[in-house]
N, C-alpha and C positions, 0 to 999 in steps of 0.2 A: 343360514352358513352351514352351523355344526347336523343341523336336521336334514343337511343333504350333504354332510360331508365335504362340502366344497372350501377346505382349507387354504391348501394351494393357490388355489383363483384368488381365496380372498389375499393372501398375503404378497402373490404378483400383482394384485393390482394396488395394495398399498406401498413398495418396493417401490412403484414404476411412479405415482407420486409423489413420493420422495425424491425420487429421481430426477423427476421435474420440474421441483424444488429447488433441488438447490444447484442445476442448470440453471434456470431464473436469476438465483440465487448472487453466485459466482459472475454472471456478466453482468448485472448491476454493480457488484465491486471491482468488476473490471472499469465502468463505466466512470465510475465515482473516481477512482484514482484515474484515470486520462483527464479526467475535470481536475479535479488538484494539483495533478502534472501540469498541462497547461496555466492554471491560472499560477501554479506558483514560479511560470519558466515566466511570465508575461510581468508578474510585481516585480520580480528581480531585475527587472531594467529597467522597474519607472522610479524604485523606489528601495532605498538601506531595507527598509522593513520587510521588505520583498525577500532577502538569505536568512529570515530571521524563523527557525522552526516554529516556535510557540506562535509566532503573528500568525501564521499559515494555518496553524493547527485552530486559532480562533475565526478565523474565516467558515471553515468548515465545521464547526460544532452547533452553529447555532443560522436559523436564517438572518438575524438581525444581529447586528454587532456595533455597541455601543463604545464610544472613546475610553469610557471609565472600560470597560472589557477590558480593552487596549493596554491598557495603564496597569492596572490592576496585571493582570498574566501575564506581562513583555516583560515587569518591570522597567516603563518607559516614562516620561515625561508628559503630561495632558499635549503640550505640543508636540512632540513626537510625536504622541498615535496619531495624532489632529492630523496630522503631517502625511504620515503612510494611508492615512484610509483616505485624504483627500487624491492625493499624488492615484488610487487608482480608478476613485472617481473618474474625475480628468480623462483619464486613460479609457471610460467603460465598463473595464474589469467592477468594477462599484454601481451600484446605484444610490442616489440619496431618498432617504424617507423624509414624507414630510414633517415624521416629527408627530407625537403624542403626548399628554402624560403618561400615558405607560410608555414611552420608549424614544424619549429626545434625541436626537442627532444618530439617529441610525442608519446605517446603513447598509444594503441587501449585497451579495455577491447576485452577477448574472454568468451563466453555465459557458461554458468556454464554447461554443459553438454563436453565441451571439454576438460577438465581437465583425 
């Protein structure tokens, strides 16, 4: 590059890579926001927890969500957290995980196109 003096070509190449990466990332962010909006809309229709911004945030922070996490983050009782999660499982927004010693009573979320 320096021996041939092709700095301009190299800079243009790097700028093109940055542009492509930014475009791809912007599309992914848009898809995530669309999924979040869809799940929030569906969750509001089936449980009071669907109107709680902290609860909705918990659902998207990790691939699995435990009742204890909802209790701690949303300042609700275990019964309320369980009710919110089970309502979302019953409607297909979330799915139950068989549980294990590492993740007892965990649930995961389904993408918006899975309903």
